[in-house]
C-alpha positions as CSV (number, residue, x, y, z in Angstrom):
1,M,-0.5,-32.2,133.4
2,D,-1.8,-35.1,132.4
3,K,-2.1,-33.7,128.7
4,V,0.0,-32.2,126.0
5,T,-1.8,-29.6,124.4
6,I,-0.2,-28.9,120.7
7,G,-0.6,-26.5,117.9
8,V,-0.5,-27.6,114.3
9,L,1.2,-25.5,111.8
10,G,0.1,-26.2,108.1
11,A,-3.5,-27.2,107.7
12,G,-3.1,-29.4,104.8
13,R,-0.8,-32.6,105.6
14,G,-1.4,-31.1,109.4
15,A,-4.9,-31.5,109.1
16,S,-3.8,-35.1,108.7
17,L,-2.4,-35.2,112.1
18,A,-4.8,-32.8,113.8
19,K,-7.6,-35.8,113.0
20,A,-5.6,-38.4,114.1
21,M,-4.8,-36.6,117.9
22,R,-8.7,-37.4,118.7
23,Y,-7.1,-41.2,119.0
24,A,-4.1,-40.2,121.4
25,P,-5.2,-39.8,125.0
26,S,-2.1,-38.0,126.1
27,A,-2.2,-35.7,123.7
28,E,-4.9,-32.8,123.2
29,L,-5.0,-30.7,119.8
30,V,-6.1,-26.9,120.8
31,A,-4.8,-24.5,117.6
32,L,-4.2,-24.6,114.3
33,C,-2.0,-22.0,112.2
34,D,-2.2,-21.4,108.7
35,V,-1.8,-18.8,106.0
36,S,-5.0,-19.9,103.9
37,E,-7.5,-19.4,105.6
38,D,-9.5,-21.5,103.2
39,R,-7.2,-24.5,104.5
40,L,-8.0,-23.5,108.7
41,A,-11.9,-23.2,107.4
42,A,-11.4,-27.1,106.0
43,A,-9.4,-28.3,109.1
44,V,-11.9,-26.5,111.4
45,A,-14.9,-28.5,109.7
46,A,-12.6,-31.5,109.9
47,T,-11.4,-31.5,114.0
48,G,-14.0,-29.9,115.8
49,V,-10.9,-26.8,117.1
50,Q,-12.2,-23.4,117.4
51,R,-8.8,-21.5,118.0
52,T,-7.1,-20.1,114.8
53,Y,-4.1,-18.4,114.2
54,S,-2.9,-16.9,110.7
55,S,0.7,-15.8,112.3
56,Y,3.0,-18.4,113.6
57,E,4.4,-16.3,116.0
58,A,1.3,-15.8,117.2
59,M,0.7,-19.4,118.2
60,L,4.1,-19.3,119.3
61,D,3.6,-16.9,122.0
62,S,0.4,-18.9,123.2
63,D,0.2,-21.0,126.0
64,V,0.6,-24.4,123.8
65,D,3.1,-27.1,125.4
66,A,4.0,-28.4,122.2
67,V,3.8,-27.2,118.0
68,A,3.1,-30.0,114.9
69,V,5.4,-28.9,112.2
70,A,3.4,-29.5,109.1
71,S,5.2,-27.0,107.0
72,P,6.5,-27.4,103.6
73,M,9.2,-29.3,103.7
74,P,12.7,-26.7,103.0
75,L,11.0,-25.0,106.1
76,H,10.8,-27.6,108.4
77,V,14.3,-26.8,110.1
78,D,13.4,-22.5,110.5
79,H,9.8,-23.4,112.4
80,S,11.7,-26.4,114.4
81,V,14.5,-24.3,115.4
82,Q,11.8,-21.4,115.9
83,A,9.4,-23.3,118.4
84,L,12.6,-24.7,120.0
85,R,13.5,-21.4,121.1
86,A,10.1,-20.4,122.3
87,G,10.3,-23.2,124.3
88,K,7.6,-25.1,122.5
89,H,8.6,-29.1,121.7
90,V,8.1,-30.0,118.4
91,L,6.8,-33.0,116.6
92,S,7.8,-32.3,113.1
93,E,7.3,-34.2,109.9
94,V,9.4,-35.6,107.3
95,T,12.4,-34.6,106.4
96,A,13.9,-33.3,109.0
97,A,16.1,-31.3,106.9
98,T,16.8,-30.3,102.9
99,S,20.5,-29.2,103.4
100,M,23.5,-30.5,105.8
101,D,23.8,-27.3,107.1
102,Q,20.1,-27.5,108.2
103,C,21.1,-31.1,109.9
104,W,23.9,-29.1,111.9
105,E,21.8,-26.0,112.5
106,L,18.9,-27.9,114.0
107,L,21.2,-30.3,116.1
108,E,22.7,-27.3,117.9
109,T,18.9,-25.8,118.4
110,V,17.9,-29.1,119.8
111,R,21.1,-29.5,122.2
112,S,20.6,-26.2,123.7
113,A,16.5,-25.9,124.1
114,G,16.0,-28.4,126.4
115,R,12.5,-29.0,124.5
116,K,11.8,-32.7,123.0
117,Y,12.1,-32.5,118.9
118,M,10.6,-36.2,117.8
119,L,10.4,-37.0,113.9
120,A,6.9,-37.5,112.7
121,E,8.0,-40.4,110.6
122,N,4.9,-42.4,110.2
123,Y,5.9,-45.3,108.4
124,C,8.1,-46.5,111.6
125,W,4.2,-46.7,112.8
126,F,2.8,-48.8,110.0
127,R,0.9,-51.6,111.4
128,P,2.4,-54.6,109.1
129,W,5.8,-53.2,110.2
130,A,5.0,-53.1,113.6
131,V,4.8,-56.9,113.4
132,V,7.9,-57.3,111.8
133,M,9.5,-55.6,114.3
134,G,7.6,-57.3,117.2
135,M,9.2,-60.3,115.3
136,V,12.6,-58.5,115.1
137,R,12.5,-58.1,118.8
138,A,11.5,-61.3,119.8
139,G,14.6,-62.8,118.2
140,L,12.9,-65.0,115.3
141,F,15.0,-62.7,112.7
142,G,18.3,-63.3,114.7
143,E,20.7,-61.0,113.2
144,P,18.9,-58.7,110.2
145,Y,21.4,-57.9,107.6
146,Y,19.5,-56.8,104.4
147,G,16.9,-54.1,103.9
148,E,14.8,-52.8,100.9
149,S,12.6,-50.4,100.1
150,E,10.8,-48.6,97.3
151,Q,9.5,-45.1,96.8
152,L,7.1,-45.5,93.3
153,Q,4.9,-42.8,93.2
154,E,3.9,-41.8,89.5
155,F,3.7,-38.0,91.1
156,K,4.1,-35.7,87.5
157,G,1.5,-34.0,87.9
158,G,3.1,-32.8,91.4
159,L,5.6,-31.2,90.1
160,P,4.9,-28.0,88.0
161,P,7.6,-26.4,86.3
162,L,8.8,-22.9,86.9
163,E,6.5,-21.8,84.3
164,D,3.6,-23.1,85.5
165,G,2.7,-23.3,89.6
166,Y,6.6,-24.2,90.4
167,T,6.5,-25.6,94.2
168,W,9.1,-26.9,96.8
169,R,8.1,-30.0,95.7
170,T,9.3,-29.7,92.1
171,A,12.5,-27.7,93.8
172,E,13.4,-30.6,96.0
173,L,11.9,-33.9,94.0
174,A,12.5,-33.0,90.4
175,M,15.1,-30.4,90.5
176,R,17.4,-32.4,93.0
177,R,19.0,-35.9,92.2
178,G,19.1,-39.0,95.1
179,H,16.9,-39.5,97.2
180,Q,15.1,-36.2,98.7
181,Y,12.5,-37.7,100.7
182,I,14.5,-40.8,102.0
183,T,13.3,-41.2,105.7
184,H,10.0,-43.2,104.4
185,D,12.0,-45.9,102.8
186,L,15.0,-45.7,105.2
187,G,13.1,-45.1,108.6
188,P,11.8,-48.3,109.3
189,L,14.6,-50.3,108.3
190,Y,17.2,-47.7,110.3
191,E,14.9,-48.8,113.7
192,A,15.3,-52.5,112.3
193,F,19.2,-52.5,112.6
194,G,19.5,-49.7,115.4
195,E,22.6,-48.3,114.0
196,R,23.6,-45.3,111.5
197,I,24.2,-45.5,108.2
198,K,28.0,-44.7,107.3
199,T,28.1,-45.1,103.9
200,V,26.2,-43.9,101.0
201,V,26.2,-45.0,97.0
202,C,23.8,-43.5,94.5
203,M,23.3,-44.4,90.9
204,G,20.8,-42.9,88.4
205,S,18.7,-43.9,85.1
206,G,18.7,-40.1,83.6
207,Q,16.0,-38.3,83.1
208,R,13.3,-39.8,80.8
209,H,9.9,-38.3,81.1
210,V,10.3,-34.6,82.1
211,P,13.1,-32.6,80.0
212,W,13.1,-30.0,82.2
213,A,13.7,-32.0,85.6
214,R,17.6,-32.7,86.5
215,A,16.3,-35.8,89.2
216,D,16.7,-39.2,87.4
217,S,13.5,-40.6,86.1
218,T,14.8,-44.1,88.9
219,S,17.6,-44.0,91.5
220,T,18.7,-46.3,93.1
221,L,20.8,-45.9,96.6
222,L,22.9,-48.5,98.7
223,L,23.7,-47.8,102.1
224,E,26.1,-49.5,104.4
225,T,25.5,-49.4,108.3
226,T,28.5,-48.8,110.7
227,G,27.8,-52.5,111.1
228,G,28.3,-53.5,107.6
229,R,24.4,-54.6,107.0
230,L,23.4,-53.4,103.5
231,I,20.1,-51.6,102.4
232,R,19.0,-50.8,99.0
233,L,16.2,-48.3,98.2
234,R,15.0,-47.2,95.2
235,V,12.8,-44.0,94.2
236,D,10.9,-42.7,91.2
237,F,8.4,-40.0,90.9
238,F,8.5,-39.8,87.4
239,S,7.4,-43.4,85.5
240,D,4.2,-44.4,83.8
241,R,3.3,-47.6,86.3
242,P,1.5,-48.2,89.4
243,D,2.4,-46.9,92.6
244,N,4.1,-48.9,94.9
245,Y,5.3,-46.6,98.3
246,T,5.1,-49.2,101.5
247,Y,7.0,-51.8,99.9
248,Y,10.0,-53.1,102.6
249,G,12.0,-56.5,102.4
250,L,14.2,-57.5,105.9
251,Q,16.5,-60.5,105.6
252,G,18.2,-62.2,108.8
253,T,19.8,-65.1,109.6
254,G,16.6,-66.5,110.8
255,A,13.5,-65.1,109.0
256,A,12.6,-63.0,105.8
257,Y,10.0,-60.7,105.2
258,E,8.4,-58.8,101.6
259,G,6.0,-56.5,101.8
260,P,3.4,-56.7,98.7
261,R,4.3,-55.1,95.3
262,A,0.2,-55.0,94.1
263,A,-3.0,-54.6,96.0
264,T,-3.4,-58.8,95.2
265,E,-0.5,-59.5,97.1
266,E,0.0,-59.7,100.9
267,H,2.4,-59.5,103.2
268,R,4.7,-62.4,103.6
269,I,6.8,-64.1,105.8
270,Y,9.4,-67.1,106.2
271,V,10.7,-68.3,109.4
272,H,13.7,-70.8,109.5
273,G,12.3,-73.6,111.1
274,Q,8.7,-73.1,111.8
275,T,7.7,-72.1,107.4
276,A,7.6,-74.9,105.6
277,P,11.5,-75.1,103.5
278,G,10.6,-72.9,100.3
279,T,7.5,-71.1,101.2
280,W,5.7,-67.9,102.7
281,E,3.0,-67.9,104.8
282,S,0.6,-64.5,105.6
283,L,2.6,-61.9,108.6
284,W,-0.8,-61.9,110.1
285,N,0.0,-65.9,110.9
286,Y,2.4,-63.9,113.6
287,D,-0.1,-61.0,114.8
288,E,0.7,-62.4,118.2
289,Y,4.1,-60.1,117.8
290,L,1.4,-56.6,117.0
291,P,2.5,-53.9,120.0
292,D,0.1,-54.6,122.7
293,E,-0.6,-50.3,122.3
294,W,-2.5,-51.5,118.8
295,K,-5.0,-52.8,120.8
296,T,-5.5,-49.6,122.9
297,L,-7.2,-48.2,119.5
298,P,-10.6,-47.7,118.5
299,A,-11.6,-50.1,115.8
300,E,-12.6,-47.4,113.8
301,A,-8.6,-45.8,114.1
302,V,-7.2,-49.1,113.2
303,N,-6.3,-49.2,109.7
304,D,-2.6,-50.8,107.6
305,S,-2.4,-47.6,105.1
306,Y,1.3,-45.7,106.0
307,D,-0.6,-43.4,108.1
308,G,-2.6,-46.1,110.0
309,G,-0.3,-45.8,113.3
310,A,-0.7,-42.0,113.4
311,P,-2.4,-41.6,116.7
312,L,0.5,-44.3,118.0
313,M,2.9,-41.6,117.1
314,I,1.8,-38.8,118.7
315,E,0.8,-40.5,121.7
316,A,4.4,-41.7,122.3
317,F,5.6,-37.7,121.2
318,A,2.8,-37.2,124.2
319,R,4.1,-39.3,126.2
320,C,8.1,-38.8,126.0
321,I,7.2,-35.3,127.1
322,L,5.0,-35.8,130.1
323,D,7.3,-38.8,131.5
324,D,10.5,-37.0,130.3
325,T,12.1,-39.8,128.1
326,R,14.1,-39.7,124.9
327,P,11.5,-39.5,122.0
328,P,11.2,-42.7,120.0
329,V,12.8,-40.9,116.9
330,D,14.5,-38.2,118.6
331,V,16.7,-35.5,116.3
332,V,19.7,-37.8,116.0
333,D,17.5,-40.3,114.8
334,A,15.8,-37.8,112.5
335,L,18.9,-36.3,111.2
336,N,20.5,-40.2,110.7
337,M,17.4,-41.1,108.4
338,T,17.8,-37.6,106.5
339,A,21.1,-36.9,105.7
340,P,21.6,-40.0,104.0
341,G,19.5,-38.7,101.1
342,L,21.0,-35.4,101.5
343,L,24.0,-36.9,100.8
344,S,23.3,-39.2,97.8
345,E,22.7,-36.4,95.8
346,V,26.5,-35.9,96.5
347,S,27.1,-39.3,95.7
348,R,25.7,-39.5,92.4
349,D,27.0,-36.0,91.2
350,R,30.5,-37.9,91.6
351,G,29.3,-40.8,89.5
352,G,28.2,-43.2,92.0
353,Q,31.2,-42.5,94.4
354,P,30.4,-43.7,98.0
355,V,30.0,-40.7,100.3
356,D,30.7,-40.8,104.1
357,V,27.8,-39.9,106.4
358,P,28.8,-37.8,109.4
359,E,27.9,-39.3,113.0
360,F,25.5,-37.0,114.8
361,K,25.2,-36.7,118.5
362,L,23.6,-34.6,121.7
């Protein structure tokens, strides 16, 4: 086998993954599955793939090597487990799970299935962050000890109430406290620190915008890693303000990075002993630390958006199958990125008390 054949479940978000596969040389998109004929038709037009299914079971009975699970978030574990038990490798959209029981079910299934599972946390392949991680790996940050990220997205229009089109997004993002969509924020910082979260604390502002919603307008999380490093996250889907959902900050003993908070700002870096004291410089002054894999992409595939590295993420998934290596974001990583968000709800409901995060092992 020189390519991994992939079927995509979910022609909404899944259409973006499907289109990115054309730039992943070790992956081959062969099928699309969705219950909506209109979504399927649109995805076929965008990708050129002709093999479609309205039944997930039928696609699992086919000869695809792997499935990209891009169904609604509460169904990720059910659909991943179903695929793994059918002998398929799985690339799952975020988050990995929506309950702690689902976390344990997914872990047990991956243990027994003998197939690869990888979380499609595309923000870990964000091009500016790839430069930062190149610098981390080269030692320029010294010892990273603090990170921060923010998911600020005015999304009230995407959270309809029960009497007006209530969806899973309403259920997960408006009717639950804490940070239920945590992996975009935590994933890259977890990658930088290389250790799991030990404790989570969550506090909230109360709901100031949508009277029927249970979620806070703004929530802030403090996370402590097993090595005593600190992470601050903020989530806000309700406030009337410009969006900012690709901001990261990282502080180490040797360098500091801050992403832009507005379109007029740039990614900035301070490297002790290299940058003039008291000033910042452009992150792109250090583009030699961008991983070589970015140089393999054609010009039309290169961008600095949150999804810009999706072809590289898919290629990494395919290569771990072909080479029989550990997935870059395996099931343990996926649960380490997901569980702190689930348990932040517990902390918030307990008035901000610290909550321990369990250790997941294969």
